[in-house]
N, C-alpha and C positions, 0 to 999 in steps of 0.2 A: 528495431529492437525487439527483443523478446524477454519476457519474464516467465521463468518457470514457477508455477504455483503449487506447492505441495499441500495437500490436504489430506491428513491421515495417511493412507497408503496410496493415494491417488495423486497424479501429476497432471497438471492442466496448463499447458503453454499458452500464454497470453501475448499475442502480437501487438505491439504498441508502434503505430506508424509515425513516422517523424512528424507529420503535421499535428499530432496530438501532443507531442512534448512541446512543440514551439507554440502553437496556437492555443493550448491549454493553460498557458501561464496565468491568465486572468482569473480563471476558475481556481487554480491552484493558490494563487495569492489570496483569494477569497477564503479558501480552505485554511490557510495559515492565520488569516485574521480571525476566523471564527475560534481557532484553536489558542490563539493568543490570551483569551481570557480564561483559559484552563479547560480541562476535559474529564470526564467521568471515564476512567479506563477500568472497565470491569468493576471491581469493588472499591477501587482507589480513585480519589479525586486528585488529579494532577495539576497543580497551580500553573506551571509554565512547562509544558511538554517540551523535550528536546527534539531534535531532528528524528532521531531513531523512534521515539514514542509516537511522533506525528506520523510517521510511517507505519507503525504498528496500527494506529488508528485507521489510516488509509487501508491497510490489509484487512482489518475486520470489515470495512465497507466492501472491499474488493471480494472477500468471501460471500458477503450477502448479496452482491450483484451477481457473481457466478451462479448461486443457488437459485436467484430469481430468473437467471436467463437475461439479465439487462446488459448487452453487449456494449453499448455507449459508456454506461457507467463502469463496466469492467475495464474497458480501455483507459477511461479517465483515472481511475484509482491506480492501475498499473502504471500509467504515464506519471502520475505524482510520485510514485516510489522510485521510479528510474530516474527522475529529474532531481529529487531532492537526496537521493543516495547513489551518486554516480558510482558505476562499477558494480552495482548490485546485479546478480544474474538470476537469482532465485529468491523466493520467501517460502518459508515453512510456517503457515498459518496454523495458529492454535485454536482448535475448534472446540476446545473443552469449555469455553466461556472465559478464559483468561487471556486477554489481548496482549497483555505484557508478556506472554510466553512465546509470541511470534518472533521468529528469527529471520535474519536476512543473510544471503550468502553471496559473496563477491564473486565475480568471474575470475577464474583461474588465468593467469598469464601463461602463454606458451612459449 
């Protein structure tokens, strides 16, 4: 699987190997458990993040991992997004500081 990551005017394709999606489930479940108690999303406290908000949080972490050159974390965050939002092919990460502005793009069926 591949997730296209749009950051401002740059596109960074992130390859998510199948094993990351399947073997990362324990890690993804821990992320979900951490977010169950609520999450600070930019300036807003979200009591119960929904699935899209959880993926916006993961996209924010994905941006940080890309900037740091942390390939394992990059793959894990991309893996979280593609497993939690099936059909997503791309993410437009809001890099202005408002993670709620991050958008997801579904794959176009041909």
